[in-house]
C-alpha positions as CSV (number, residue, x, y, z in Angstrom):
1,M,1.0,-45.1,24.7
2,N,-0.8,-45.3,21.4
3,N,-3.5,-42.9,22.5
4,R,-0.8,-40.3,23.4
5,R,0.9,-40.7,20.0
6,L,-2.5,-40.4,18.3
7,I,-3.4,-37.3,20.2
8,G,0.0,-35.8,19.5
9,T,-0.3,-36.5,15.8
10,A,-3.8,-35.1,15.7
11,A,-2.6,-31.9,17.4
12,A,0.3,-31.5,15.0
13,V,-2.1,-31.9,12.0
14,A,-4.5,-29.4,13.5
15,L,-1.7,-26.9,14.1
16,A,-0.4,-27.3,10.6
17,A,-3.9,-26.9,9.2
18,C,-4.5,-23.7,11.2
19,A,-1.1,-22.3,10.1
20,A,-1.8,-23.1,6.5
21,W,-5.3,-21.5,6.7
22,L,-3.7,-18.3,8.3
23,G,-0.9,-18.3,5.7
24,I,1.8,-18.9,8.3
25,D,5.0,-20.4,6.9
26,L,6.2,-23.1,9.3
27,T,9.1,-24.2,7.1
28,G,11.2,-21.0,7.5
29,D,11.7,-20.9,3.7
30,P,10.9,-17.3,2.5
31,S,10.3,-18.5,-1.0
32,S,7.3,-20.5,0.1
33,A,5.6,-17.5,1.7
34,P,2.3,-16.4,0.0
35,G,2.9,-14.1,-2.9
36,S,6.6,-14.7,-3.1
37,G,6.6,-17.1,-6.0
38,T,7.8,-16.0,-9.4
39,G,4.4,-16.7,-10.9
40,D,2.7,-13.9,-8.9
41,T,1.1,-11.6,-11.6
42,S,-1.1,-9.4,-9.4
43,S,-1.1,-5.7,-10.0
44,A,0.7,-5.2,-6.7
45,A,3.5,-7.4,-7.8
46,R,3.8,-5.6,-11.1
47,S,3.8,-2.1,-9.9
48,S,4.4,-1.9,-6.2
49,V,7.3,0.2,-4.9
50,P,10.3,-1.8,-3.8
51,S,10.9,-2.0,-0.1
52,D,14.3,-0.2,-0.2
53,G,12.7,3.2,-0.7
54,P,11.1,5.5,-3.2
55,S,14.4,6.5,-4.8
56,A,14.8,2.9,-6.0
57,A,11.4,2.8,-7.7
58,P,11.8,1.4,-11.3
59,E,10.4,3.4,-14.2
60,E,7.3,1.2,-14.4
61,G,6.7,2.0,-10.8
62,T,6.4,5.8,-11.4
63,C,3.3,7.7,-12.6
64,P,4.0,11.3,-13.5
65,L,1.1,13.6,-12.5
66,D,0.0,14.2,-16.0
67,T,-0.7,10.5,-16.5
68,L,-3.1,10.4,-13.5
69,P,-6.8,11.3,-13.5
70,D,-7.5,15.0,-13.5
71,Q,-8.9,14.8,-10.0
72,A,-5.4,13.8,-8.7
73,E,-3.9,17.1,-9.7
74,T,-6.7,18.9,-7.8
75,V,-5.8,16.8,-4.7
76,V,-2.1,17.5,-5.1
77,S,-2.9,21.3,-5.2
78,D,-5.1,20.9,-2.1
79,I,-2.3,19.1,-0.2
80,L,0.3,21.7,-1.1
81,A,-2.1,24.5,0.0
82,G,-2.8,22.6,3.3
83,G,-6.5,22.1,2.4
84,P,-9.4,22.3,2.6
85,F,-10.2,18.8,1.4
86,D,-13.3,17.3,0.0
87,H,-13.3,14.5,2.6
88,P,-12.0,16.2,5.8
89,A,-13.0,13.3,8.0
90,H,-10.6,11.1,6.1
91,D,-8.1,13.2,4.1
92,G,-4.8,14.0,5.7
93,K,-5.2,11.2,8.2
94,H,-2.7,8.5,9.1
95,F,-2.2,5.8,6.6
96,G,-0.9,2.6,8.3
97,N,0.8,0.8,5.4
98,Y,-0.3,-2.4,7.2
99,E,0.1,-4.5,4.0
100,R,3.6,-3.1,3.7
101,R,3.3,-2.3,0.0
102,L,5.2,0.9,0.6
103,P,8.6,1.2,2.2
104,R,8.6,0.6,5.9
105,E,8.7,3.9,7.9
106,H,7.9,4.9,11.4
107,N,4.2,5.1,12.6
108,G,2.6,8.4,11.4
109,Y,4.9,8.8,8.4
110,Y,2.2,8.3,5.7
111,R,-1.0,10.2,5.2
112,E,-3.8,9.5,2.8
113,Y,-6.0,11.6,0.6
114,T,-9.1,10.7,-1.5
115,V,-9.0,11.1,-5.3
116,D,-12.7,11.2,-6.2
117,T,-14.0,9.0,-9.0
118,P,-16.7,10.8,-11.0
119,G,-20.1,9.2,-10.8
120,L,-19.5,7.4,-7.5
121,R,-21.5,8.3,-4.3
122,H,-18.6,7.1,-2.1
123,R,-14.9,7.7,-1.8
124,G,-14.0,4.9,-4.3
125,E,-10.6,3.2,-4.5
126,R,-8.3,6.0,-5.7
127,R,-5.9,7.7,-3.2
128,I,-2.8,9.7,-3.0
129,I,-0.5,8.7,-0.1
130,T,2.1,11.2,1.1
131,G,5.0,10.5,3.3
132,G,7.4,12.5,5.5
133,G,7.9,16.2,5.5
134,T,5.0,18.3,6.7
135,D,1.3,18.2,5.9
136,G,1.8,20.9,3.2
137,D,5.2,19.8,1.9
138,P,5.5,16.0,1.9
139,D,8.8,14.3,1.0
140,V,7.3,11.5,-1.1
141,W,4.0,11.0,-3.1
142,Y,2.3,7.8,-4.2
143,Y,-0.9,7.0,-6.1
144,T,-3.1,4.0,-5.9
145,D,-6.2,3.3,-8.0
146,D,-7.0,-0.1,-6.5
147,H,-7.4,0.7,-2.8
148,Y,-3.9,0.0,-1.7
149,D,-3.2,-3.2,-3.6
150,S,-0.5,-1.4,-5.7
151,F,1.2,2.0,-5.7
152,C,3.2,4.1,-8.1
153,L,5.6,6.9,-7.2
154,I,4.5,10.4,-8.3
155,P,7.9,11.9,-9.1
156,D,6.7,15.4,-10.1
157,A,3.9,16.2,-7.7
158,E,5.6,19.4,-6.5
159,E,7.2,20.6,-9.8
160,N,4.5,23.1,-10.7
161,R,4.3,24.6,-7.2
């Protein structure tokens, strides 16, 4: 009987350790989930778009086009023109939003485009993510300069069309 109890206890401890390592909350308390504490000061927590949609983005969650790198304006123009793009193997392709930093939408809603960083020999971390609409006329525009850790809403991407 003691061996069964010992094995059961060891299994429970192993399960709890695995869950903790994987970041799984076994308590059911949403406030104990990783990144949900009030002390989270990551850039994503400061500037990510709220989950209830782009229209609810706070002012600090917006980035007018003229505040972004010059290369972003070029990418916006290319998107509105339907291309061509500097990185055709990647630009205009599906963006999965797997980290759920943007509002949840159906699969295929978001597309990503590279915003080049001068001096780099690779695509870098900067992207414009569009959502909805058509390839040449998206409904919503986002910018990230930290490879999807945080996003800001570009409210005026289509104003100078």
